[in-house]
N, C-alpha and C positions, 0 to 999 in steps of 0.2 A: 535435436531435440522434436519432438512432432508431442504438435500441443495441440486436442480438439481448438474447435472458436469460440466456443462454448466457455473452458476452461483459461484460454485466453483471456476473451470477454471478461470472466470474474479477478485473475490475472489482474487486471488495468483495472479494476473497476479498488481492486484492494489498495492497491498502491495508493493510488490517489485518495485514494477515505486515507488511510496510515498518513500518508504529506498533508491531508488538512493542518492535523496537529500541531499547535504555535512551538518552536525548536525549544527545549529545553536547557538547552546549554550555549554561553555565548560563542561567537565565533574564537577562535584562536586568536586573532590580533586583535580584538573589540580590547577597550577597557581594563584595568586593573580589576578592578571593584565589582565588575563581572554584571555590571548594570546595563543595559542594554538596551535599546525597543527591535526585539523581536518580531518577526511576521502575528501578525494577529489566527486567530483561532479560524479557520476556514470554515466550521461547525458554530458562527458564532450565537449564533440565531435560529428559530426553525421556515424561514424565510432562504437562509443559507440550505436547509436541512433537504428541501424541496427542490433546490437546484441543481444540487448533488445527486438525488433523482431522477430531475429533469434529463440530466447532463451524460445518465450512465443508463437514460431509457429500462428502468429496474420497475417493473412490471407489479400490479395489482398495490400500487400507495395508496394507500383512503389518505383520510386526513390524519395530519400530522400536528402533534403538539411535543409539549416543553418536554415529558414525559421519553416521548419517542427522541427528541434530542437527548435527554437523558442515556438510552440505553443504544445509539447509534454512538455516542462520545465511550461508555464504557467497551464496548466492542473494538472501538478503535485501536484504543491502548493495546489491548488484551490480543492485535493484530499486530502490535506492533512490540508486544515482548515476543513474538513469534520470529519478526526478522533479527530484534538481540539475541535467540536463543544460542546454542555453544554447540551445542549438537542438534542429529533430528530427533535422537528419542528426545531432548525436553521438549523439542517444535511437535513433533508428534504429537508428546502427554497434553500439552496449551492447544492445538488446534482439537482434540477427540474433547475435548471439555468442552471448549467453546459449540462445535456443532452437535456435542450429545445435550447442550444448554436453550439450544434450537428447538430441539424438536425434530429434527432433521426428516422426512419424507418423501424419499425420492421418486420424480413422473416422470412421467416422460411429456412430452405436450413439443407442437408443431406451429404456436403462436405468432399471429404478428408478419408471416411470410418466411419466419428462420425458419428451416430445416427440423429436423425432429433432433432434440438435446434435451437432457434432462435437468431438471427444478430439483434442489433437496430440499425446497423449503414448504412448511406447508403450508395449505389452502389456506388463504385466511391471514397470514402469516406479519405479522410488527415486523415495521421497517429491520428492525435492530435482530432480528433472527432469521430474515430475508439475508439480511447480508452476512451473519455468521454462517449462516448455513449451505449457501451458495460460495462465496468468500472461503471457506475453513475449507470446502473438499474441492477448491480449487491447489488448495498449499499443500492439501494433502496429498493431490496426483505427483504436484514435486516433490512432497516428502515421499513416496512410495515410489520414482522415480528415481529414488538416491543422490537428487540435485538440490537436498536442502540450499546449500553453500550459493545455488543462485542464487535467495532471497539476500539483500544488501544492505547496505546505504549506502549514500554517494564519500568517498572519500576527502572531498575539496573540503579544506580544509573551509568551517564556519556554513557549512551547507546540511548532511545526513541526511537527505531526501533517503529514501526508499525507493525501490526498483528492483523488479526480477531480471539477473543478466542471464540473455538467451543467447549469447554470443559463442559461437563456436566452440570456444575453446576456454571457456566460462572464465575470460581477458576483464569485463569492463566497470571499469572502478568508476564511474560516474551516474551521476544521475542521468543526465543527459550530455554528449562528448556536444556539443553544441556551446552548451555554457560552460556548465560549470569547469568540463574538461578545454575549450578551448579556453580559458579565461586563465589557467594555470599553466597553459604552453605557451602562451602570450606573455605571461609573467617569466618561464621560464627560462627565455627565449631573452627576455630583454637582459636578463641576475646576467646571465649569460655576454651578452656586450657587454654588459659595462664591464664585467673581468677584462673583458677582452682587452677593451677599451683605457683599462688604466694602470 
């Protein structure tokens, strides 16, 4: 699947945004009472919001405050719903509502040394609207291509991080083959060794 550069950047941004949310469910191998010290919110304060915007080189970010933090967290939870959508129609409805609420205003631009690309957010948009518009349109690209099933959550027990499966045959199961995938392969190998030794 050929994905334009700016769409790929927006997909990376939406995945990172969704993955800043703390886990809501305990790992499968956690205590029976469900009380687990899970990961903390990656957007726990305004400084973290600035850091996120800086990491993703989001243009036009002005002064940010608690209101912006709340709005971005709301957009993040709605993006998480897109990753959990059971079908393309549901995902499309969620994306349509996000993009419409952001006041989308497509514009061609070639700023900061990047070639011509489209910004979907309105000039002077809030950070939340900027993310909703640009990242929402990137998700729309995936849905229009008939590839909604590529929006996934890691299958490793206790993980559940979001990712976009860009493998050729749509077979990726883990957010990272180096961490989650490798951890499960090592565990399976050790289990086979234990069985063979008994």
